[in-house]
Structures are given as structure tokens and as C-alpha cells.
C-alpha positions in Angstrom: 224.7 3.3 116.4 225.8 5.2 119.5 222.2 6.1 120.3 221.5 2.4 121.0 224.1 2.3 123.8 222.7 2.7 127.3 224.2 5.7 129.1 226.8 4.8 131.8 225.0 7.0 134.3 221.7 5.2 133.6 222.8 1.6 133.9 226.6 0.8 133.9 226.1 -2.9 133.6 223.8 -2.6 130.6 226.2 0.1 129.1 229.0 -2.4 129.4 227.1 -5.2 127.7 225.9 -2.9 125.0 229.5 -1.9 124.1 230.8 -5.4 124.1 228.1 -6.6 121.8 227.6 -3.5 119.5 231.4 -3.0 119.1 231.4 -6.7 118.1 233.9 -7.8 120.8 231.9 -10.8 121.9 228.5 -12.4 121.9 226.6 -15.0 123.9 227.1 -18.7 123.2 224.5 -21.5 123.0 226.4 -23.0 126.0 225.2 -21.3 129.2 227.9 -19.1 130.7 230.3 -19.2 127.7 231.0 -16.6 125.2 231.9 -16.3 121.5 234.9 -13.9 121.1 234.4 -12.1 117.8 237.2 -10.8 115.6 237.3 -7.3 117.1 237.6 -8.7 120.6 240.0 -11.4 119.6 242.3 -8.9 117.9 242.6 -6.9 121.1 243.4 -10.2 123.0 246.0 -11.1 120.3 247.7 -7.7 120.9 247.7 -8.3 124.6 249.1 -11.8 124.0 251.8 -10.5 121.8 253.1 -7.9 124.3 252.8 -10.2 127.3 254.5 -13.0 125.5 257.4 -10.8 124.6 257.7 -9.6 128.2 257.6 -13.2 129.5 260.4 -14.3 127.1 262.5 -11.3 128.0 262.4 -12.5 131.6 263.5 -16.0 130.6 260.3 -17.9 130.2 259.4 -20.5 127.5 256.0 -21.5 126.2 254.7 -25.0 126.6 251.4 -26.8 126.5 249.8 -29.3 128.8 246.6 -31.4 128.4 243.2 -30.0 128.9 242.0 -33.1 130.7 243.3 -33.8 134.2 242.9 -37.0 136.2 240.4 -36.4 139.0 242.9 -37.9 141.5 245.4 -35.3 140.7 243.3 -32.5 142.2 242.7 -34.5 145.3 246.4 -34.6 146.1 246.6 -31.0 147.3 243.8 -30.4 149.9 243.4 -26.6 149.7 243.6 -26.8 145.9 240.8 -29.3 145.5 238.6 -27.5 148.2 239.1 -24.3 146.3 238.0 -25.6 142.9 235.7 -28.6 143.7 232.5 -26.6 143.1 233.7 -25.2 139.7 235.0 -28.4 138.0 233.4 -29.8 134.9 233.9 -33.6 134.7 234.3 -36.0 131.8 232.9 -39.5 132.6 232.5 -41.3 129.3 234.6 -41.5 126.1 231.8 -41.7 123.5 228.1 -41.3 122.8 225.5 -43.6 121.3 222.0 -43.2 119.8 219.4 -43.7 122.4 216.8 -46.4 122.2 214.1 -44.0 120.9 216.4 -43.0 118.1 215.8 -39.3 118.7 219.0 -38.3 120.6 222.2 -39.4 122.0 223.4 -40.7 125.4 226.7 -41.8 126.9 227.6 -45.3 125.9 227.5 -47.4 129.1 230.5 -49.4 128.1 232.6 -46.3 127.5 232.6 -45.3 131.2 236.1 -44.1 132.1 238.2 -45.9 134.7 238.8 -42.5 136.2 236.9 -39.3 135.8 238.8 -36.5 134.0 238.5 -32.8 135.0 238.5 -30.1 132.4 241.3 -28.0 133.7 240.3 -25.1 136.0 244.0 -24.4 136.3 247.1 -26.6 135.5 249.2 -26.8 138.7 248.4 -30.4 139.3 249.1 -31.8 135.9 252.2 -29.7 135.5 253.7 -30.7 138.8 253.1 -34.3 137.9 255.4 -33.7 134.9 257.9 -31.6 137.0 258.3 -34.5 139.3 259.5 -36.6 136.4 261.8 -33.9 134.9 263.5 -32.7 138.1 266.2 -34.7 139.9 269.0 -32.3 140.6 269.6 -28.6 141.3 271.1 -28.6 137.8 267.5 -29.1 136.4 266.4 -25.8 138.0 264.9 -23.4 137.5 262.1 -24.4 135.1 260.4 -21.3 133.8 257.3 -22.2 131.7 254.2 -20.3 130.4 251.1 -21.8 128.8 248.6 -20.0 126.6 245.2 -21.9 126.6 241.7 -22.1 128.0 240.2 -23.2 131.2 236.8 -24.1 132.5 235.3 -22.9 135.8 231.7 -23.6 136.2 230.5 -20.1 137.1 226.9 -19.6 138.2 226.7 -15.8 137.5 228.5 -14.9 134.3 229.2 -11.7 132.3 230.9 -11.4 129.0 234.7 -11.3 129.4 234.6 -10.6 133.1 233.4 -14.0 134.3 232.6 -16.8 132.0 232.6 -20.6 132.4 235.3 -20.9 129.8 237.9 -18.3 129.2 241.3 -17.8 127.6 244.3 -17.0 129.6 248.0 -17.6 130.2 249.3 -19.4 133.2 252.9 -19.3 134.2 254.4 -22.2 136.2 257.9 -22.2 137.6 260.1 -24.4 139.8 263.0 -23.2 141.9 265.8 -24.5 144.1 265.2 -22.0 146.9 262.4 -20.1 148.6 264.2 -16.8 147.9 264.2 -17.5 144.1 260.6 -18.4 144.1 259.5 -15.3 146.0 261.6 -13.2 143.7 259.9 -14.8 140.7 256.5 -14.2 142.1 257.2 -10.5 142.7 258.9 -10.1 139.3 255.9 -11.4 137.4 253.6 -9.1 139.4 255.8 -6.2 138.2 255.5 -7.5 134.6 251.7 -7.5 134.9 251.7 -4.0 136.5 254.0 -2.7 133.7 251.7 -4.2 131.0 248.6 -2.8 132.6 250.0 0.7 132.9 252.1 1.0 129.8 249.8 -0.8 127.3 246.3 -0.8 128.8 246.7 2.8 130.1 245.3 1.3 133.4 246.8 2.4 136.7 247.0 -0.5 139.2 247.7 -1.0 142.9 250.1 -3.8 143.7 249.3 -5.8 146.8 249.0 -9.0 148.7 245.7 -10.9 149.1 244.4 -11.7 152.6 244.5 -15.4 153.6 240.8 -15.8 152.8 241.2 -14.3 149.3 244.5 -16.1 148.3 244.7 -18.7 145.5 243.7 -22.3 146.6 247.0 -24.0 147.5 249.2 -20.8 147.6 251.3 -19.6 150.5 250.9 -16.0 149.3 248.9 -14.4 146.4 250.1 -11.1 145.0 247.7 -9.1 142.8 247.2 -5.9 140.8 243.9 -4.1 141.4 242.3 -1.6 139.0 239.4 0.7 139.4 236.6 0.8 136.8 234.5 3.9 135.9 231.6 2.8 138.1 233.8 2.8 141.2 234.1 -0.9 141.5 237.5 -2.7 141.6 238.6 -5.4 139.2 241.4 -7.9 139.9 243.5 -7.6 136.8 246.2 -10.2 137.5 247.6 -12.5 140.1 251.0 -14.0 141.0 251.2 -16.9 143.5 254.0 -18.1 145.7 253.1 -21.7 146.1 255.9 -22.7 148.5 256.5 -26.4 148.5 252.8 -27.4 148.6 252.6 -28.9 145.1 256.1 -30.3 145.2 255.1 -32.3 148.3 251.8 -33.3 146.8 253.5 -34.8 143.8 256.7 -35.9 145.5 258.9 -33.5 143.5 262.3 -33.5 145.2 265.7 -32.6 143.9 269.3 -33.2 145.1 270.7 -29.9 146.2 274.3 -28.8 145.9 275.0 -30.5 149.3 273.7 -33.8 147.9 270.6 -33.5 150.1 267.1 -34.2 149.0 264.8 -31.2 149.1 261.4 -30.3 147.9 261.1 -27.9 145.0 259.8 -24.3 145.4 257.0 -23.2 143.1 255.1 -20.2 141.6 252.2 -19.7 139.3 250.8 -16.6 137.8 248.1 -15.6 135.2 246.0 -13.0 133.4 243.0 -13.7 131.3 240.5 -12.3 128.7 238.9 -10.4 131.6 241.5 -7.8 130.7 239.5 -7.0 127.6 236.5 -6.3 129.9 238.7 -4.2 132.1 239.8 -2.1 129.1 236.2 -1.6 128.1 235.1 -0.5 131.6 238.1 1.7 132.3 238.1 3.9 129.1 234.9 3.7 127.1 232.2 6.3 126.9 228.6 6.6 125.8 229.6 6.7 122.1 231.2 3.3 122.4 234.6 1.6 122.8 237.8 3.5 123.5 241.0 1.5 123.0 244.5 2.6 124.0 246.6 3.0 120.8 249.2 0.5 121.8 246.6 -2.3 121.9 244.2 -1.1 119.2 244.0 -3.6 116.3 243.6 -0.6 114.0 245.3 2.5 115.2 244.3 4.8 112.3 241.5 4.5 109.7 241.4 6.5 106.6 238.0 7.3 105.2 238.0 8.7 101.6 235.2 11.1 100.6 234.3 11.8 96.9 231.4 12.2 94.5 232.8 11.9 91.0 234.9 9.2 89.5 237.8 11.6 88.9 237.7 12.7 92.6 237.5 9.0 93.6 240.8 8.2 91.8 242.6 11.2 93.1 241.4 10.7 96.7 242.1 7.0 96.7 245.6 7.5 95.2 246.5 10.0 98.0 244.9 7.9 100.7 246.9 4.9 99.6 250.1 6.9 99.8 249.2 8.0 103.3 248.4 4.4 104.3 251.7 3.1 102.9 253.7 5.8 104.7 252.0 5.1 108.0 252.4 1.4 107.6 256.1 1.8 107.0 256.3 3.7 110.3 254.8 0.7 112.1 251.3 2.2 112.4 248.4 -0.3 112.1 246.3 1.5 109.5 243.2 0.7 107.5 241.9 2.3 104.3 238.1 1.9 104.2 237.3 2.2 100.5 234.0 0.2 100.7 231.5 1.7 98.3 228.4 0.3 100.0 228.7 2.5 103.1 228.5 6.3 103.3 231.3 8.2 105.1 229.0 9.2 107.9 228.1 5.6 108.6 231.8 4.7 108.7 232.6 7.5 111.1 230.0 6.1 113.5 231.2 2.6 113.1 234.8 3.4 113.9 233.9 5.6 116.8 231.8 2.8 118.2 234.7 0.3 117.7 237.2 2.6 119.4 239.7 3.2 116.6 242.1 5.9 118.1 242.5 8.2 115.1 240.4 8.8 112.0 241.5 10.6 108.9 238.9 12.0 106.5 240.1 13.1 103.1 238.2 14.5 100.1 238.9 16.6 97.0 238.8 19.9 99.0 241.3 18.5 101.4 243.6 17.5 98.5 243.4 21.0 97.1 244.4 22.5 100.5 247.1 19.8 101.1 245.3 18.8 104.4 243.1 16.2 106.0 240.6 16.2 108.9 241.9 14.3 111.9 239.6 13.0 114.6 240.7 11.7 118.0 238.6 9.0 119.6 239.5 9.7 123.2 238.6 13.4 123.3 236.5 13.4 120.1 238.4 16.5 119.0 238.7 17.2 115.3 241.4 19.3 113.6 242.6 20.1 110.1 246.3 19.1 109.7 248.7 19.5 106.8 249.6 16.5 104.7 253.2 17.6 105.0 254.8 15.5 107.8 251.5 13.6 108.4 253.2 10.4 109.3 255.3 11.9 112.1 252.3 13.9 113.3 250.2 10.7 113.5 252.9 8.7 115.3 253.2 11.5 117.9 249.5 11.9 118.3 249.1 8.2 119.1 251.7 8.4 121.8 250.1 11.6 123.2 246.7 9.8 123.2 248.2 6.8 125.1 249.8 9.1 127.7 246.6 11.1 128.1 244.5 8.1 128.6 246.7 6.8 131.4 246.9 10.2 133.1 243.1 10.5 132.9 242.7 7.1 134.5 245.2 8.0 137.2 243.3 11.2 137.9 240.0 9.4 138.1 241.5 6.8 140.5 242.9 9.5 142.7 239.5 11.3 142.8 237.9 8.0 143.8 240.3 6.9 146.5 239.3 7.9 150.1 240.4 7.3 153.6 237.8 6.1 156.1 238.5 6.4 159.8 235.2 5.2 161.3 232.4 2.9 160.3 229.9 5.6 159.4 232.4 7.3 157.1 233.2 4.0 155.4 229.6 3.2 154.7 228.8 6.7 153.5 231.8 6.7 151.0 230.9 3.3 149.7 227.2 4.1 149.2 227.6 7.6 147.8 230.5 7.2 145.4 232.3 3.9 145.8 235.9 3.6 144.7 238.9 2.5 146.7 238.7 3.0 150.4 241.8 3.0 152.6 240.9 1.8 156.1 242.5 0.0 159.0 242.0 -3.7 159.3 242.7 -5.7 162.5 244.1 -8.7 160.5 241.3 -11.2 161.4 239.2 -13.3 159.1 236.2 -12.5 161.3 236.3 -8.8 160.7 237.0 -9.2 157.0 233.9 -11.4 156.7 231.8 -8.9 158.8 232.7 -6.0 156.5 231.8 -8.0 153.5 228.5 -9.1 155.0 227.5 -5.6 156.2 228.7 -3.5 153.2 229.4 -5.8 150.3 233.0 -4.5 150.2 236.0 -6.8 150.3 239.7 -6.3 151.0 241.1 -6.0 147.6 244.7 -6.1 148.8 247.2 -5.2 151.4 249.2 -2.6 149.3 252.9 -3.2 148.8 255.3 -0.5 149.7 253.0 1.6 151.9 254.4 2.4 155.4 253.0 0.8 158.5 250.4 3.0 160.2 249.1 2.4 163.6 245.3 2.9 164.0 242.0 1.3 164.9 239.8 -1.0 162.8 236.6 1.0 162.1 234.4 -2.1 162.4 235.9 -4.1 165.2 237.5 -1.3 167.2 240.7 -3.4 167.6 244.2 -2.1 167.0 245.6 -2.2 163.5 249.1 -1.8 162.1 248.3 -1.0 158.5 245.6 0.3 156.2 244.3 -1.9 153.4 242.3 -1.3 150.2 238.6 -2.0 150.3 236.1 -1.8 147.4 233.1 -3.5 145.9 234.5 -5.6 143.1 233.7 -7.6 140.0 
């Protein structure tokens, strides 16, 4: 199976698609630009959902659900918002179909034309703020801290499985606050939640930063982001958190009576991550043998493959394998015993390596006689013989070791692929020879940002948070600069 995967060094894009499809994460849909998420891919997304949902609730948020269809007039109320999404919106114009006159197809029934077109949500700010305007009257009604798990449609022209599809799954948080300070604190808190999730669960180091005005979310005052580096040296935006100010409150006339009995517009945030995180996980950790999944997100953390020839050996091996499975399961390990008769052990080894199962236990009659098993790690592909005594504790420890090693390896890679460029020639040379993150001065103008993108294909991924101000000169414009930013080519 692994031989059918294109080598990363040969064609990274093809390598990525090979892994997504051959590891049975997703496949193409009959609808252009959409994807089918297969059980292996959806199980990873479910684990992501589970951990993120827990983290959201620990920070006081509740889940809700709002309609998929949004009145077209709602988007028009916030000028920057509609301008940002107008070219990506799918529109519903009729409520039913009818058989055409030729009798060989269907067409919209003319008398079912809607009074107002409905937009399939590209994001939910507008319909949520219409509801907030009805729910909020007083400071006592605030804050509102909501999260929604759902799907959105953005009519993308160039698509790639998980990374950019016309329909994708995500979560979108929407909150309402009495003060600017509360809203800004919420925006930064959720950025921290995303960064913690990426690093502690995805084993993916990220840079926290602020987007430039040209890159911020349509309708936001400020957009905060986490940026990750993939193995091909390109950046991927892994999550965003937006301070919306009072823009949507004003668009939907959402005012409240403050503690001084004065009317004031509500302050807002929104934030989200999507199934593109599954794509990020693939590109950050996998190899030419297939998928590599961090243990904390792996649907199956350990697979047990029994090996036997005779019926007597079969019974003995399966009995011991079941005992190991039950012991691991009791310790909270997601474990699978593959006792399928129709596949040989070698085929199973290849399958689980391709699908990225972190640890594989092989056990046969000789292992039983020696009170041991063979343990194979997916990240390093190392194999070792370990004693069955204390096997549960050993496996639990090995999973944590693997999780830590994967993060440290990703950090090391990012460090090796982060460079400083002090002049234009150096910037272009780094970008063309190796890629990665480039720290360089920016004069703060949209014109220079656009010029760099046009000439090199690199964009400002973020203005990093927490880095000291550093006087210098923009390598492209020659103008003074007060701080370095992060450039990269990106997905």
C-alpha cells in the first residue's frame, strides 16, 4: 500500500492527496468542490470536536444551533461583511422543483419563487445577531457565550480535500459583551484555547498573531490567528478569533441598557476552526509510508494483531490478546483487536501503518512462550520486544512519549525553517530555496504588503503577539519599520 503513495520530495501536493484518499480519510464528491469525509477522517474530527467542546465549556460557553439558510438582506446590513463574502455565497431562489416539459428532468417551479433569496450560510454572524437583538435588553442579559457546531458553504474555485472545500464542517463561537474590554479579553482567550489545542493535542506548534487589515475577517475590527508550518515549508492558518467591535450590533440595532441606564451598543466576538485541521495534521506529521496521528487524537491508539497457524495456537493467542485489550481499555486506551481471518498479519501491518495507528502489538505463540510481545511505533517505525508484565503501564507511557516527541520534532522543524531576512535579495533567496517562515520588517502599508505578494507569492501571515518592537527598514519599500512580521507562502 505504501508503495502507491507519491514521495513527499517528489510531489508534496500529490503525496498529501494520496494519503488522504489511501488512508480513507476523505474522497471526492459528485458535487464539484465538496468532499465525502470517510469514517477514518470523521473519527479524527470527532476527537477534535470532543476536546475542543470540553475546552469551550470549561471557559463558560454553551452550544446552540442557528439556521443554515439566511435571508439575503441580512448580509447586506454590514457593508464589509457582504463585500467579503459576496463572491462565495450560494443562493436558494425557489422552494420546490417540477418535472420539465420534456419529461426528462426537473426545473424550479416558477410559482415557487421565494419572496427573498436565501443564502446558504458562509458564516453565521448576521443571523445570530438578529437573534441577539431580540434577546438582549439590559446589561443583566450579558455576556452571551455561544458556540455552534455545523457546516458552511463558501463557493471556492480552487479546492483541495480538507484544506479548502466548498462545504466544510466547523465550529463558530459567537459572543456578546457589555464592554470593549470584555470582548477583547474573550477574543484573546479563545485564541489561547486554539493554540493550546493545536500544541497539546495536534502536536502542532503555532505562532499567535494579529492579521493585517487586508487579511482580517470581513466585518472585524481585529482578527487574531494561529499560524502553523507544514512540511513543505508553507504556512497554514489553523484558527482565527475576531474582535468585531460594535459593527454587527449597529447593523442589527442591538442595544442594551447599561448600569447607568444609558443605551449602548453591544460588543462582539466570533471565532472558529474547521475540518482543515485534519488536513493540517496530515501535512505536519505524515511520511511516505502514510498517515501519522498524534496519540491524543488517534481514533485507535493501539492495535493488537494476533499471529497463529494452528487452532490451538489461535485460541491461546486470542485469549491473551483479549486480556491485553481489556486491560488497556480499562486504562482509557482506545484499543482494537484485529482478529479478522480474511487478512494476513503482514497486510494488517501495512494497513495500520498507512492509517497512522500510533502503536501496534504483534503477538504469537512464541511471544506467549516468552511472556512478551513485539511493539511497533508509528512515528519512528521502531520495533522492540517488551515483556507482558506491566504492558498496560508501558503502553500508556509510550503513548505520552510519542505525543511529546511528535511536538518536539515539529518545533525543531519549525525552528530550522524560520529565517530572518534583512534585504530583498535575501528574502527572495530564502523563499525560493527552502520556504518556511520569514521574519522581516514591514512598513505597515497595504501597498507594500500587496507588492510583496505580487512579486514573491508570500503573504504576511501575522504580526506576532508578544515579540518586542524592533526598529528597522522594510526590505521592499526601504521605508522605516517598527516591527518584524511573519511572511510565508500559504495554503
